matplotlib code that plots the C-alpha trace (Angstrom):
import matplotlib.pyplot as plt

x = [18.5, 19.5, 17.6, 20.4, 20.1, 16.2, 16.6, 18.3, 15.9, 14.0, 16.5, 17.0, 14.1, 12.2, 12.4, 12.3, 8.9, 7.5, 5.3, 5.1, 3.7, 5.8, 5.1, 6.1, 8.1, 6.5, 3.0, 3.0, 0.9, 1.2, 0.4, 0.7, 4.3, 1.8, 0.3, 3.4, 3.4, 5.9, 9.5, 12.9, 16.4, 16.1, 13.5, 14.9, 13.0, 9.9, 7.6, 4.5, 1.4, 0.0, 2.3, 4.6, 7.4, 10.4, 10.5, 9.2, 10.0, 10.0, 8.2, 6.0, 7.4, 5.9, 4.1, 6.5, 10.2, 7.7, 7.5, 11.4, 12.6, 10.1, 11.4, 15.0, 14.9, 12.0]
y = [73.4, 76.8, 78.9, 78.0, 74.2, 74.2, 76.2, 73.6, 70.3, 72.9, 72.4, 68.6, 66.9, 65.1, 62.3, 63.2, 65.0, 60.8, 59.9, 62.5, 66.1, 69.4, 72.5, 75.9, 78.7, 81.1, 80.8, 79.1, 76.3, 73.0, 69.9, 65.9, 65.8, 63.5, 66.7, 68.2, 67.7, 70.4, 70.3, 72.1, 71.4, 68.5, 67.1, 67.4, 70.5, 70.9, 73.1, 74.0, 72.8, 76.1, 79.0, 77.5, 78.3, 76.6, 76.6, 73.3, 71.6, 67.9, 68.1, 70.5, 72.9, 75.9, 78.3, 81.0, 78.6, 79.6, 83.4, 83.6, 81.6, 83.9, 86.9, 85.7, 84.7, 86.6]
z = [101.9, 100.7, 98.0, 95.4, 96.5, 95.9, 92.5, 91.1, 91.8, 89.1, 86.4, 84.7, 86.5, 84.4, 86.1, 89.3, 89.1, 88.1, 90.6, 93.4, 94.2, 92.8, 93.5, 91.0, 92.7, 89.8, 90.1, 93.2, 91.9, 93.8, 91.0, 90.5, 88.6, 86.2, 85.2, 83.9, 79.8, 78.8, 78.9, 77.6, 77.5, 75.6, 77.0, 80.9, 82.7, 83.3, 82.9, 85.0, 83.8, 85.1, 84.0, 81.5, 83.3, 84.4, 87.9, 89.4, 92.4, 92.5, 96.2, 97.9, 99.7, 102.0, 100.8, 102.3, 100.6, 97.4, 97.4, 99.0, 95.4, 93.8, 95.0, 94.7, 91.3, 89.6]

ax = plt.figure().add_subplot(projection="3d")
ax.plot(x, y, z, "-o")
ax.set_aspect("equal")
plt.show()
């Protein structure tokens, strides 16, 4: 999966984060999807419960991939 495809998973992801482990490519934290309580984009895009950034992936990826996403988008 490309960096761009991974990034697409962080948009309009409210339904895909439910009942799964998630990761934030801004702060590099992992957490349960149920920990997400804040959303943007009309309630459709998750915000990280640790840092508040809308960089939540509905899966845990390796730290190197998270760092690559962080570098590319931030």
